[in-house]
C-alpha positions as CSV (number, residue, x, y, z in Angstrom):
1,X,0.0,0.0,0.0
2,X,1.4,3.4,-1.0
3,X,2.0,6.0,1.7
4,X,0.8,9.5,1.0
5,X,3.3,12.3,1.0
6,X,3.5,13.9,4.4
7,X,1.7,17.2,4.5
8,X,2.5,19.9,7.1
9,X,-0.4,22.3,7.9
10,X,0.1,26.0,8.0
11,X,-0.3,27.2,11.6
12,X,0.0,30.7,13.0
13,X,1.3,32.2,9.7
14,X,0.1,35.6,8.6
15,X,-2.9,35.9,6.3
16,X,-1.7,36.1,2.7
17,X,-4.6,36.7,0.3
18,X,-4.3,36.0,-3.5
19,X,-6.6,37.2,-6.2
20,X,-9.7,35.2,-7.1
21,X,-11.5,36.3,-10.3
22,X,-13.4,33.4,-11.8
23,X,-15.3,34.3,-15.0
24,X,-19.0,34.9,-14.4
25,X,-21.1,32.4,-16.2
26,X,-23.8,33.8,-18.5
27,X,-27.3,33.6,-17.0
28,X,-28.8,31.2,-19.5
29,X,-25.8,28.8,-19.3
30,X,-26.0,28.9,-15.5
31,X,-29.7,28.1,-15.6
32,X,-29.2,25.3,-18.1
33,X,-26.3,23.7,-16.0
34,X,-28.2,23.9,-12.8
35,X,-31.3,22.2,-14.3
36,X,-29.1,19.5,-15.9
37,X,-27.3,18.9,-12.6
38,X,-30.5,18.7,-10.7
39,X,-31.9,16.1,-13.1
40,X,-28.7,14.0,-13.1
41,X,-28.4,14.1,-9.3
42,X,-32.0,13.1,-8.9
43,X,-31.1,9.8,-10.7
44,X,-28.5,9.0,-8.0
45,X,-29.4,5.9,-6.0
46,X,-27.7,3.9,-3.3
47,X,-26.7,0.6,-4.8
48,X,-26.2,-2.7,-2.9
49,X,-26.0,-5.0,-5.9
50,X,-22.8,-4.5,-7.9
51,X,-21.4,-6.0,-11.1
52,X,-17.9,-7.5,-10.8
53,X,-16.9,-5.6,-13.9
54,X,-13.8,-3.4,-13.3
55,X,-14.1,0.3,-13.1
56,X,-11.7,2.8,-14.7
57,X,-9.3,3.5,-11.9
58,X,-8.6,7.0,-13.2
59,X,-12.3,7.9,-12.8
60,X,-12.1,6.9,-9.2
61,X,-8.9,8.8,-8.6
62,X,-10.4,11.9,-10.2
63,X,-13.5,11.5,-8.0
64,X,-11.3,11.4,-4.9
65,X,-9.5,14.4,-6.1
66,X,-12.8,16.2,-6.4
67,X,-13.7,15.2,-2.9
68,X,-10.4,16.5,-1.6
69,X,-11.4,20.0,-2.8
70,X,-14.1,20.2,-0.1
71,X,-13.9,23.0,2.4
72,X,-12.6,22.1,5.8
73,X,-12.2,23.7,9.2
74,X,-9.1,26.0,9.1
75,X,-8.2,24.3,5.8
76,X,-6.8,21.4,7.6
77,X,-8.1,18.8,5.1
78,X,-8.6,16.1,7.8
79,X,-9.2,13.1,5.5
80,X,-7.6,10.1,4.0
81,X,-9.1,8.0,1.3
82,X,-7.9,4.4,1.0
83,X,-8.7,2.7,-2.3
84,X,-9.0,-1.0,-1.8
85,X,-8.9,-3.2,-4.9
86,X,-7.2,-6.4,-3.5
87,X,-9.9,-9.1,-3.3
88,X,-8.4,-10.7,-0.2
89,X,-8.4,-7.4,1.7
90,X,-12.0,-6.8,0.6
91,X,-12.9,-10.3,1.9
92,X,-11.3,-9.5,5.3
93,X,-13.2,-6.2,5.5
94,X,-16.5,-8.0,4.7
95,X,-15.9,-10.7,7.2
96,X,-15.2,-8.2,10.0
97,X,-18.1,-6.0,9.0
98,X,-20.6,-8.8,9.0
99,X,-19.4,-9.9,12.4
100,X,-20.3,-6.5,13.8
101,X,-23.5,-6.3,11.8
102,X,-24.7,-9.6,13.1
103,X,-24.5,-8.2,16.6
104,X,-26.3,-5.0,15.5
105,X,-29.2,-6.7,13.8
106,X,-29.5,-9.2,16.6
107,X,-30.5,-6.4,18.9
108,X,-27.6,-3.9,19.4
109,X,-29.3,-1.4,17.2
110,X,-32.5,-1.3,19.1
111,X,-36.0,-1.9,17.7
112,X,-36.6,1.8,16.7
113,X,-33.5,1.8,14.4
114,X,-34.3,-1.6,13.0
115,X,-37.8,-0.4,12.2
116,X,-36.4,2.6,10.3
117,X,-34.1,0.3,8.3
118,X,-36.8,-2.2,7.4
119,X,-38.1,-0.4,4.3
120,X,-34.6,-0.5,2.9
121,X,-34.4,-4.3,3.0
122,X,-31.0,-4.3,4.7
123,X,-29.6,-7.1,6.9
124,X,-26.3,-8.3,8.3
125,X,-25.1,-9.9,5.0
126,X,-23.0,-7.4,3.0
127,X,-22.1,-8.9,-0.4
128,X,-21.4,-5.4,-1.8
129,X,-18.1,-5.3,0.1
130,X,-16.8,-8.1,-2.1
131,X,-18.9,-7.9,-5.2
132,X,-18.0,-4.3,-5.9
133,X,-14.6,-4.1,-7.7
134,X,-13.3,-1.4,-5.4
135,X,-13.9,0.1,-2.0
136,X,-13.0,3.6,-0.9
137,X,-12.5,3.6,2.9
138,X,-12.7,7.2,4.2
139,X,-10.8,8.0,7.4
140,X,-11.0,11.1,9.6
141,X,-7.7,12.5,10.8
142,X,-8.7,13.4,14.3
143,X,-5.5,15.4,14.6
144,X,-2.4,16.0,12.5
145,X,0.5,13.7,13.3
146,X,3.9,14.7,12.2
147,X,6.7,12.3,11.3
148,X,8.4,13.0,14.6
149,X,5.2,12.3,16.6
150,X,4.2,15.9,17.1
151,X,0.5,16.5,17.2
152,X,-1.8,19.4,16.2
153,X,-5.5,19.6,16.8
154,X,-7.9,19.5,13.8
155,X,-11.2,21.4,13.9
156,X,-14.7,20.6,12.6
157,X,-13.5,17.1,11.5
158,X,-16.9,15.5,11.3
159,X,-18.4,18.3,9.3
160,X,-15.3,18.6,7.0
161,X,-15.2,14.8,6.2
162,X,-18.9,14.6,5.8
163,X,-18.9,17.4,3.1
164,X,-16.0,15.6,1.3
165,X,-17.9,12.3,1.2
166,X,-20.9,14.1,-0.2
167,X,-18.7,15.6,-3.0
168,X,-17.2,12.1,-3.6
169,X,-20.6,10.6,-4.1
170,X,-21.6,13.3,-6.5
171,X,-18.4,13.0,-8.5
172,X,-18.8,9.2,-8.7
173,X,-22.4,9.4,-9.8
174,X,-21.8,12.1,-12.4
175,X,-18.9,10.0,-13.8
176,X,-21.3,7.1,-14.4
177,X,-20.5,4.9,-11.3
178,X,-22.7,3.7,-8.5
179,X,-21.8,3.8,-4.8
180,X,-23.0,3.0,-1.3
181,X,-22.2,4.6,2.0
182,X,-21.6,1.7,4.5
183,X,-21.0,2.5,8.2
184,X,-20.6,-0.7,10.2
185,X,-20.5,0.1,13.9
186,X,-18.0,0.0,15.5
187,X,-15.4,0.4,12.7
188,X,-12.1,-0.1,14.5
189,X,-11.4,-3.2,12.5
190,X,-10.9,-1.0,9.4
191,X,-7.8,0.7,10.9
192,X,-6.4,-2.7,11.8
193,X,-7.0,-4.3,8.4
194,X,-5.7,-1.3,6.5
195,X,-2.9,-0.5,8.9
196,X,-3.8,3.1,9.4
197,X,-2.1,5.4,11.9
198,X,-3.4,6.2,15.4
199,X,-4.7,9.6,14.5
200,X,-7.1,8.3,11.9
201,X,-10.6,7.0,12.6
202,X,-12.8,5.2,10.0
203,X,-15.7,7.3,8.8
204,X,-17.3,5.2,6.0
205,X,-16.8,2.4,3.6
206,X,-17.9,3.2,0.0
207,X,-18.2,0.4,-2.4
208,X,-17.8,1.6,-6.0
209,X,-18.7,0.0,-9.3
210,X,-21.5,-0.5,-11.9
211,X,-24.9,-1.7,-10.8
212,X,-25.5,-5.5,-11.4
213,X,-27.7,-6.4,-14.4
214,X,-30.4,-7.5,-12.0
215,X,-29.9,-4.6,-9.5
216,X,-32.9,-3.5,-7.5
217,X,-33.3,-0.5,-5.2
218,X,-35.9,0.4,-2.6
219,X,-39.0,2.2,-4.0
220,X,-38.3,5.5,-2.3
221,X,-39.6,9.0,-2.7
222,X,-37.4,12.0,-2.0
223,X,-38.8,15.1,-0.3
224,X,-39.8,17.8,-2.7
225,X,-37.9,21.1,-2.9
226,X,-40.7,23.0,-1.0
227,X,-40.4,20.4,1.8
228,X,-36.7,21.1,2.3
229,X,-36.2,24.7,1.4
230,X,-37.3,27.6,3.6
231,X,-37.0,31.1,2.0
232,X,-36.9,34.1,4.3
């Protein structure tokens, strides 16, 4: 597994602004792009049945690069994305995840949570973790850890990583791939299987691929715009 280049955050340095002058998009083009984006994103679905067909790795890499442009608290970029392609590693992740999920569905989640999940048709069996040709495991960097062991606190980590994951899902969908956000609880096994450092905490496992030929999804209805938007 490759090790990312060490990044040292800026800290306590003076504010150094640079010009930002993006071209203003013509009104009609802006309206057309917004309408197209709305329509395309409305077609996004969470997929649990994946084809074993390989996906273009560069598409996945570009999607992760898009996710890494997300805003973050104090620009600390507190995320690590681990791309898992090795079938044996995916098998180990599935085995550990299903062990935790069996306990959850056997009662650890509680009846109220189980009732909320029932319309989605989920259970403790997680074939998507091995059927999908790739997994992106997202880790939160709870604090910066230097090569010499020095530490520096990160701020708004949950919010920052959550925004990055949302941008990742959008980039994958708009690039023609399907994905699922899987959050087995607890997720400590992911750090162990993937050998992540002590400052990182697993946030989500995202299987990535193409939907299976016989893929089915829950018959869900999204809230309308007037149900989610308040104008003042």
